[in-house]
KEKE-509463 format. One record per residue (C-alpha): residue number from 1; residue in three letters; x, z, y. Coordinates in steps of 0.2 Angstrom, whole numbers, plus 5000, padded with zeros to 4 digits. Example, Ala and Ser with C-alpha at 12.3 -4.5 7.8 and 13.67 -1.06 7.14 Angstrom:
BEGIN
resi/resn/u/w/v
1/ALA/5062/5039/4978;
2/SER/5068/5036/4995;
This chain:
BEGIN
resi/resn/u/w/v
1/MET/4895/5095/5229;
2/LEU/4892/5078/5221;
3/GLU/4902/5077/5204;
4/VAL/4914/5062/5203;
5/PRO/4913/5054/5186;
6/GLU/4930/5048/5178;
7/THR/4921/5039/5163;
8/VAL/4906/5028/5161;
9/ASP/4896/5029/5144;
10/GLY/4885/5017/5135;
11/PRO/4868/5022/5144;
12/THR/4877/5020/5161;
13/LEU/4883/5003/5157;
14/HIS/4865/4998/5152;
15/ARG/4859/5005/5169;
16/TRP/4872/4994/5177;
17/ALA/4866/4979/5168;
18/ARG/4848/4983/5174;
19/ALA/4854/4986/5192;
20/CYS/4862/4969/5191;
21/VAL/4846/4961/5187;
22/THR/4838/4970/5202;
23/GLY/4852/4965/5214;
24/LEU/4851/4947/5208;
25/GLU/4832/4947/5210;
26/ARG/4834/4953/5228;
27/HIS/4848/4940/5232;
28/CYS/4842/4926/5221;
29/ASP/4835/4915/5236;
30/GLU/4850/4919/5246;
31/ILE/4862/4913/5232;
32/ASN/4852/4898/5229;
33/ASP/4853/4893/5247;
34/LEU/4872/4894/5246;
35/ASN/4874/4883/5231;
36/VAL/4883/4867/5236;
37/PHE/4896/4866/5223;
38/PRO/4898/4858/5210;
39/VAL/4881/4850/5214;
40/PRO/4869/4856/5228;
41/ASP/4855/4859/5216;
42/ALA/4850/4877/5223;
43/ASP/4850/4886/5206;
44/THR/4865/4897/5205;
45/GLY/4855/4913/5209;
46/THR/4842/4908/5196;
47/ASN/4855/4904/5183;
48/LEU/4864/4921/5186;
49/LEU/4848/4930/5185;
50/ALA/4842/4922/5169;
51/THR/4859/4925/5161;
52/MET/4859/4944/5166;
53/ARG/4841/4946/5160;
54/SER/4846/4939/5143;
55/ALA/4860/4951/5143;
56/VAL/4849/4966/5146;
57/ARG/4836/4961/5133;
58/ALA/4850/4961/5120;
59/VAL/4852/4980/5122;
60/ASP/4840/4992/5113;
61/ALA/4831/5002/5126;
62/PRO/4835/5016/5129;
63/ALA/4853/5013/5126;
64/THR/4861/5027/5116;
65/GLY/4877/5019/5109;
66/SER/4895/5020/5114;
67/ALA/4901/5010/5129;
68/SER/4909/4998/5117;
69/SER/4893/4994/5107;
70/VAL/4883/4992/5123;
71/ALA/4896/4981/5131;
72/ARG/4897/4970/5116;
73/ALA/4878/4968/5115;
74/LEU/4877/4963/5134;
75/ALA/4891/4950/5131;
76/ARG/4882/4943/5116;
77/GLY/4865/4942/5125;
78/ALA/4873/4934/5140;
79/VAL/4882/4920/5130;
80/SER/4866/4916/5120;
81/GLY/4856/4915/5136;
82/ALA/4869/4908/5148;
83/ARG/4861/4896/5161;
84/GLY/4873/4884/5171;
85/ASN/4891/4885/5173;
86/SER/4890/4901/5184;
87/GLY/4880/4910/5170;
88/ALA/4892/4904/5157;
89/ILE/4906/4912/5167;
90/LEU/4896/4928/5170;
91/SER/4895/4930/5151;
92/GLN/4914/4930/5150;
93/VAL/4915/4943/5163;
94/LEU/4904/4954/5152;
95/ARG/4914/4949/5137;
96/GLY/4930/4954/5146;
97/PHE/4922/4971/5149;
98/ALA/4917/4972/5130;
99/ARG/4935/4967/5124;
100/GLY/4943/4979/5137;
101/ILE/4933/4994/5131;
102/THR/4933/4990/5112;
103/ASP/4952/4988/5112;
104/SER/4955/5004/5122;
105/ALA/4960/5021/5115;
106/THR/4943/5027/5120;
107/PRO/4930/5014/5115;
108/GLU/4916/5027/5118;
109/VAL/4918/5026/5137;
110/LEU/4924/5015/5151;
111/ASP/4939/5024/5161;
112/VAL/4952/5019/5174;
113/ASP/4964/5011/5161;
114/THR/4949/5002/5153;
115/VAL/4943/4995/5170;
116/ARG/4960/4987/5173;
117/SER/4961/4980/5156;
118/ALA/4942/4974/5157;
119/PHE/4946/4964/5173;
120/ARG/4961/4956/5166;
121/HIS/4952/4950/5150;
122/ALA/4937/4944/5160;
123/THR/4949/4933/5171;
124/ASP/4958/4926/5156;
125/LEU/4942/4922/5147;
126/ALA/4934/4914/5163;
127/LEU/4950/4903/5166;
128/ASP/4950/4898/5147;
129/ALA/4931/4893/5148;
130/VAL/4933/4881/5163;
131/SER/4941/4865/5159;
132/VAL/4947/4862/5177;
133/PRO/4947/4878/5187;
134/MET/4944/4875/5206;
135/PRO/4950/4887/5220;
136/GLY/4936/4894/5231;
137/THR/4924/4898/5216;
138/ILE/4918/4913/5206;
139/VAL/4934/4913/5196;
140/THR/4944/4914/5212;
141/VAL/4933/4929/5217;
142/LEU/4935/4937/5200;
143/GLU/4954/4935/5200;
144/ALA/4955/4944/5217;
145/ALA/4946/4959/5209;
146/ALA/4957/4959/5194;
147/ARG/4973/4959/5205;
148/ALA/4966/4973/5215;
149/THR/4963/4984/5200;
150/ASP/4981/4980/5194;
151/THR/4989/4984/5210;
152/ALA/4980/5000/5214;
153/GLY/4990/5016/5212;
154/ALA/4991/5025/5196;
155/ASP/4982/5040/5203;
156/THR/4967/5030/5209;
157/GLY/4951/5038/5202;
158/LEU/4937/5028/5193;
159/CYS/4925/5027/5208;
160/GLN/4939/5022/5220;
161/LEU/4945/5009/5208;
162/LEU/4928/5001/5206;
163/ARG/4926/5001/5225;
164/THR/4943/4993/5227;
165/ALA/4938/4979/5215;
166/ALA/4921/4976/5223;
167/ASP/4929/4976/5241;
168/ALA/4943/4964/5235;
169/ALA/4930/4952/5228;
170/ALA/4920/4953/5244;
171/ASP/4936/4949/5254;
172/ALA/4940/4934/5242;
173/LEU/4922/4928/5244;
174/SER/4924/4927/5263;
175/ARG/4939/4916/5261;
176/THR/4931/4903/5249;
177/PRO/4926/4891/5263;
178/ALA/4945/4889/5267;
179/GLN/4948/4884/5249;
180/LEU/4935/4872/5245;
181/ASP/4931/4858/5258;
182/VAL/4912/4856/5253;
183/LEU/4910/4875/5257;
184/SER/4918/4873/5274;
185/ALA/4908/4858/5278;
186/ALA/4892/4867/5274;
187/GLY/4897/4883/5282;
188/VAL/4894/4894/5267;
189/VAL/4903/4905/5255;
190/ASP/4903/4901/5236;
191/ALA/4886/4904/5228;
192/GLY/4894/4910/5211;
193/GLY/4906/4921/5220;
194/ARG/4892/4929/5230;
195/GLY/4883/4933/5214;
196/LEU/4898/4941/5207;
197/VAL/4900/4952/5222;
198/VAL/4881/4958/5219;
199/ILE/4886/4962/5201;
200/LEU/4901/4972/5206;
201/ASP/4892/4981/5220;
202/ALA/4879/4986/5207;
203/LEU/4892/4994/5196;
204/VAL/4899/5004/5211;
205/GLU/4881/5010/5216;
206/VAL/4877/5015/5198;
207/VAL/4894/5025/5195;
208/THR/4896/5032/5213;
209/GLY/4878/5034/5219;
210/HIS/4882/5024/5234;
211/ALA/4879/5005/5237;
212/PRO/4893/4996/5247;
213/GLU/4888/4989/5264;
214/ARG/4890/4971/5265;
215/ALA/4887/4959/5280;
216/PRO/4874/4945/5275;
217/ALA/4881/4929/5269;
218/PRO/4881/4915/5282;
219/ALA/4867/4903/5280;
220/ARG/4870/4885/5276;
221/ARG/4874/4875/5292;
222/THR/4859/4864/5295;
223/GLY/4862/4846/5290;
224/ALA/4880/4848/5285;
225/VAL/4878/4844/5267;
226/ASP/4863/4834/5269;
227/ALA/4872/4822/5280;
228/GLU/4883/4818/5265;
229/HIS/4869/4818/5253;
230/PRO/4854/4814/5264;
231/ALA/4840/4816/5251;
232/PRO/4837/4830/5238;
233/HIS/4834/4817/5224;
234/PHE/4852/4810/5227;
235/VAL/4860/4827/5223;
236/HIS/4868/4820/5207;
237/GLU/4879/4809/5218;
238/ALA/4889/4825/5222;
239/SER/4897/4824/5205;
240/GLY/4892/4806/5200;
241/GLN/4882/4814/5185;
242/ASP/4864/4813/5181;
243/TYR/4862/4827/5169;
244/GLU/4866/4845/5165;
245/VAL/4867/4848/5146;
246/MET/4868/4865/5138;
247/TYR/4867/4871/5120;
248/LEU/4874/4884/5108;
249/VAL/4886/4879/5094;
250/SER/4888/4890/5078;
251/ASP/4896/4887/5061;
252/SER/4911/4880/5070;
253/ASP/4929/4884/5073;
254/ARG/4942/4884/5087;
255/GLY/4949/4867/5082;
256/ARG/4932/4858/5083;
257/ILE/4928/4867/5099;
258/ASP/4944/4861/5107;
259/ALA/4940/4844/5101;
260/LEU/4922/4846/5109;
261/ARG/4930/4851/5125;
262/SER/4941/4836/5126;
263/ARG/4926/4824/5122;
264/LEU/4915/4832/5135;
265/GLY/4929/4830/5147;
266/ASP/4929/4811/5144;
267/LEU/4910/4811/5146;
268/GLY/4908/4821/5162;
269/ASP/4914/4836/5172;
270/SER/4910/4854/5175;
271/VAL/4914/4857/5157;
272/VAL/4912/4876/5153;
273/ILE/4913/4882/5135;
274/VAL/4912/4901/5131;
275/SER/4912/4911/5115;
276/ASP/4902/4927/5111;
277/GLY/4918/4933/5102;
278/GLY/4911/4934/5085;
279/ASP/4922/4944/5073;
280/VAL/4941/4943/5073;
281/ASP/4948/4927/5081;
282/ASP/4931/4920/5085;
283/ALA/4926/4920/5066;
284/GLY/4907/4919/5065;
285/ALA/4906/4916/5084;
286/THR/4893/4907/5094;
287/TRP/4899/4896/5108;
288/SER/4888/4892/5124;
289/VAL/4892/4874/5130;
290/HIS/4889/4867/5148;
291/VAL/4893/4850/5155;
292/HIS/4887/4838/5169;
293/CYS/4887/4820/5162;
294/GLY/4879/4803/5164;
295/ASP/4874/4802/5145;
296/ALA/4865/4817/5139;
297/GLY/4863/4810/5121;
298/ALA/4882/4807/5119;
299/ALA/4885/4825/5125;
300/VAL/4873/4831/5112;
301/GLU/4880/4820/5098;
302/ALA/4897/4827/5102;
303/GLY/4890/4845/5100;
304/LEU/4883/4840/5083;
305/ALA/4900/4835/5077;
306/ALA/4907/4852/5082;
307/GLY/4894/4863/5072;
308/THR/4876/4868/5071;
309/LEU/4866/4866/5088;
310/SER/4852/4877/5095;
311/GLU/4844/4880/5112;
312/VAL/4848/4863/5118;
313/ARG/4843/4861/5137;
314/ILE/4844/4845/5147;
315/THR/4841/4845/5165;
316/CYS/4840/4829/5175;
317/PHE/4847/4832/5192;
318/VAL/4836/4818/5199;
319/LEU/4820/4825/5193;
320/ASP/4825/4843/5196;
321/ALA/4829/4839/5214;
322/ALA/4814/4829/5217;
323/ARG/4803/4844/5211;
324/THR/4813/4856/5222;
325/ALA/4809/4844/5237;
326/VAL/4790/4845/5233;
327/THR/4789/4864/5228;
328/GLY/4802/4872/5239;
329/ARG/4818/4881/5234;
330/GLY/4819/4894/5221;
331/PRO/4810/4897/5205;
332/ARG/4791/4900/5204;
333/ALA/4786/4918/5205;
334/VAL/4776/4929/5193;
335/VAL/4765/4943/5200;
336/SER/4759/4956/5187;
337/VAL/4746/4969/5191;
338/VAL/4753/4985/5183;
339/GLU/4748/5003/5181;
340/GLY/4761/5017/5177;
341/ASP/4779/5019/5181;
342/GLY/4786/5014/5164;
343/ALA/4776/4998/5163;
344/ALA/4781/4994/5181;
345/ASP/4800/4996/5176;
346/LEU/4797/4984/5160;
347/PHE/4789/4970/5171;
348/ALA/4802/4972/5185;
349/ALA/4816/4971/5172;
350/GLU/4809/4954/5166;
351/GLY/4809/4948/5184;
352/ALA/4790/4949/5188;
353/HIS/4784/4954/5206;
354/VAL/4775/4971/5202;
355/LEU/4759/4975/5210;
356/ARG/4754/4993/5207;
357/ALA/4735/4996/5203;
358/ASP/4736/5015/5199;
359/GLY/4723/5019/5212;
360/GLY/4713/5003/5210;
361/LEU/4716/4985/5217;
362/SER/4708/4975/5231;
363/ARG/4707/4957/5234;
364/THR/4717/4959/5250;
365/ARG/4731/4968/5241;
366/LEU/4732/4954/5228;
367/LEU/4732/4941/5241;
368/ALA/4746/4950/5251;
369/ALA/4756/4951/5235;
370/ILE/4755/4933/5231;
371/ARG/4760/4928/5249;
372/GLY/4774/4941/5249;
373/THR/4783/4932/5235;
374/GLY/4788/4919/5247;
375/ARG/4786/4905/5234;
376/ARG/4775/4890/5233;
377/GLU/4771/4891/5215;
378/VAL/4764/4908/5209;
379/LEU/4758/4913/5192;
380/VAL/4747/4929/5192;
381/LEU/4745/4941/5177;
382/PRO/4729/4950/5183;
383/ASN/4728/4961/5167;
384/GLY/4709/4965/5169;
385/ALA/4711/4974/5186;
386/LEU/4699/4963/5195;
387/PRO/4683/4953/5190;
388/ALA/4684/4934/5188;
389/GLN/4674/4931/5204;
390/ASP/4687/4941/5214;
391/LEU/4701/4931/5207;
392/VAL/4693/4915/5211;
393/ALA/4691/4920/5229;
394/VAL/4709/4926/5230;
395/GLY/4715/4909/5222;
396/ALA/4705/4899/5235;
397/GLN/4713/4909/5250;
398/ALA/4730/4907/5243;
399/ARG/4728/4889/5240;
400/ALA/4722/4887/5258;
401/ASP/4740/4892/5263;
402/GLY/4747/4877/5253;
403/ARG/4752/4888/5237;
404/GLU/4749/4883/5219;
405/VAL/4742/4898/5211;
406/VAL/4737/4900/5193;
407/PHE/4729/4915/5186;
408/LEU/4733/4918/5168;
409/PRO/4721/4925/5155;
410/SER/4729/4942/5152;
411/SER/4716/4956/5150;
412/SER/4729/4969/5146;
413/THR/4746/4975/5150;
414/VAL/4752/4971/5132;
415/GLN/4745/4953/5133;
416/ALA/4755/4951/5150;
417/LEU/4771/4957/5142;
418/ALA/4769/4944/5128;
419/ALA/4766/4931/5141;
420/LEU/4781/4936/5152;
421/ALA/4792/4935/5136;
422/VAL/4790/4916/5135;
423/HIS/4790/4913/5154;
424/ASP/4803/4899/5158;
425/PRO/4806/4895/5177;
426/GLY/4815/4879/5171;
427/ARG/4799/4871/5165;
428/ILE/4786/4863/5176;
429/ALA/4773/4875/5182;
430/VAL/4759/4868/5171;
431/ASP/4769/4869/5155;
432/ASP/4775/4886/5159;
433/ALA/4757/4892/5163;
434/PHE/4751/4884/5147;
435/SER/4764/4893/5136;
436/MET/4761/4910/5144;
437/SER/4743/4908/5142;
438/GLU/4745/4904/5124;
439/ALA/4756/4919/5121;
440/ALA/4743/4930/5130;
441/ALA/4728/4923/5120;
442/ALA/4737/4925/5104;
443/THR/4740/4944/5107;
444/ARG/4726/4955/5099;
445/TRP/4725/4971/5109;
446/GLY/4717/4988/5107;
447/SER/4718/5005/5116;
448/LEU/4714/5023/5114;
449/ARG/4705/5033/5127;
450/ILE/4695/5049/5128;
451/ALA/4676/5048/5130;
452/GLU/4670/5056/5146;
453/GLN/4652/5057/5143;
454/ARG/4639/5055/5129;
455/ALA/4636/5037/5126;
456/LEU/4629/5024/5113;
457/THR/4642/5012/5106;
458/TYR/4643/4998/5094;
459/VAL/4648/5010/5080;
460/GLY/4637/5025/5085;
461/THR/4636/5039/5098;
462/CYS/4651/5047/5105;
463/GLU/4652/5064/5113;
464/PRO/4663/5070/5127;
465/GLY/4680/5073/5121;
466/ASP/4679/5061/5106;
467/CYS/4694/5048/5105;
468/LEU/4688/5030/5106;
469/GLY/4697/5016/5098;
470/LEU/4694/4999/5107;
471/VAL/4698/4981/5102;
472/GLY/4698/4972/5118;
473/HIS/4683/4980/5127;
474/GLU/4673/4985/5112;
475/VAL/4673/5002/5104;
476/VAL/4676/5001/5086;
477/VAL/4682/5018/5081;
478/ILE/4675/5036/5086;
479/GLU/4686/5051/5079;
480/PRO/4688/5069/5085;
481/ASP/4707/5067/5081;
482/VAL/4718/5056/5092;
483/ALA/4731/5052/5079;
484/THR/4717/5048/5066;
485/ALA/4709/5036/5078;
486/GLY/4725/5027/5082;
487/CYS/4729/5024/5064;
488/ARG/4711/5018/5060;
489/LEU/4713/5006/5075;
490/VAL/4729/5000/5069;
491/ASP/4722/4995/5052;
492/LEU/4708/4986/5060;
493/VAL/4719/4976/5071;
494/LEU/4732/4972/5059;
495/GLY/4719/4967/5046;
496/ALA/4721/4950/5052;
497/GLY/4740/4950/5051;
498/GLY/4754/4952/5063;
499/GLU/4773/4953/5064;
500/LEU/4776/4963/5080;
501/VAL/4766/4978/5087;
502/THR/4770/4984/5105;
503/ILE/4764/5001/5110;
504/LEU/4762/5008/5127;
505/LEU/4760/5027/5128;
506/GLY/4749/5033/5143;
507/ALA/4754/5046/5155;
508/LYS/4744/5059/5145;
509/ALA/4750/5054/5128;
510/SER/4763/5064/5119;
511/GLU/4778/5057/5111;
512/GLU/4772/5064/5094;
513/LEU/4757/5052/5095;
514/GLY/4768/5037/5097;
515/ALA/4779/5043/5083;
516/ARG/4764/5046/5071;
517/VAL/4757/5029/5074;
518/GLU/4774/5021/5072;
519/ALA/4777/5030/5056;
520/TYR/4760/5025/5050;
521/ILE/4763/5007/5053;
522/ALA/4779/5007/5044;
523/ALA/4771/5016/5029;
524/ARG/4755/5005/5028;
525/HIS/4761/4989/5035;
526/PRO/4779/4986/5029;
527/GLY/4788/4972/5038;
528/VAL/4779/4974/5054;
529/GLU/4791/4977/5069;
530/VAL/4786/4991/5081;
531/MET/4791/4993/5099;
532/VAL/4786/5009/5108;
533/TYR/4787/5011/5127;
534/ARG/4781/5024/5139;
535/GLY/4769/5014/5150;
536/GLY/4762/5029/5160;
537/GLN/4745/5021/5162;
538/SER/4732/5035/5167;
539/ARG/4716/5029/5157;
540/ASP/4722/5023/5140;
541/LEU/4731/5036/5130;
542/LEU/4739/5022/5120;
543/GLN/4738/5003/5122;
544/PHE/4745/4991/5109;
545/GLY/4746/4973/5106;
546/VAL/4749/4963/5090;
547/GLU/4758/4946/5089;
């Protein structure tokens, strides 16, 4: 008989956050297509996904803390990485959960009473964030979920309460077209509300083990919105504004933030300002600011008067919509060739389309993976799985389909991780590819593997069973002891400097090997940060990159 949980701990909250990323990836295009309010710029799914990924990155993996500490980290990550007004509101949902758990009598776990409190806090924070709340939006859907948890019977268990909240949100979502004329005209439900249902359904699935069954959201009625806004490059006319401006504000206080909200309200609309909570009463807080306006410079100047700005992002609706008309809807895809379960999870969590190459890779499979993304713009991280001539052939076939495909210079998994860390779908493809290529090229990489036969190498003759240390594809270390080889290899690669070492343990590597190499780096190279993951690759006992 399946055990019914009555509490949720920190690691489970982290699994929920990762499940949210997976769900939003699956529904991203669907949510983007629903996006007609406040402007039909087809980015709500993209923004929610980027925000949730930022939240997940803020939690140490694997998460081992209390529910309170994990929830606070998720909230901080979501605020700092919030994209669009939907992302900003999502950050306050997570902050509401963090506040509800932290203020409870049992901050180590999420229980029934905490769920009710969390939804109340989330709704209050979301309403406070939006200068002019509108019915039929993500906030409306959130309010319905909160009401459902409040009115559920006192004897309702945790699993049933979460199902009740998710079902109430789905029901409220179905009624959004009757509350907002632009949704009714397009024949769609609210995009942000649809994203929230995905997030709540993910919580139900993680806690109960069963995903709620939902009917697909209705597709946009052909020509309904386009009749009012006949060309994509006129999308800004929906609100009368040309720019979306977002930035983070620190070194501020509640009074100056209130003044900023008022000033931005004079400059434009869709004003959303959210806090990561800081300490007590927002002391030391960072605020994420969002506005649609006609004068981006004035919006930034208003922020400068409120505190210290960072992460300033300005999107021109005219150019963004024109680019969408040319390239097709949805963000560009990143395809990464991966070996090992752990590595596959790492890339999937960052939004890449994972192509497993554990048993080898053919040109046909790579081409099918590129086509399977459904995107016109595709960046590929080949990671040494195919020779250059095969990549050229695959690229030619993919471009014959009308796709823009760029193969990035990643020869290893660790280089691909470095490249993916700087991926920004908001940039034009050529700039994104350049930044990712720079990150990959700047990552020195090495590996440990066991010699299978006697051979002559650059540093001498190896015997079967010897441990080989490679920098790139060249053998530079031969040792009978694996850990000794790993430490010597680390010294060689870090001899040129470095701030971050990423280690991927292979399927046959022991946890002790990773721990010994990590301890050696800490002792011999103080100040260098080390991240160790179980990659699961079959050939390399250990693969590491230095940035």
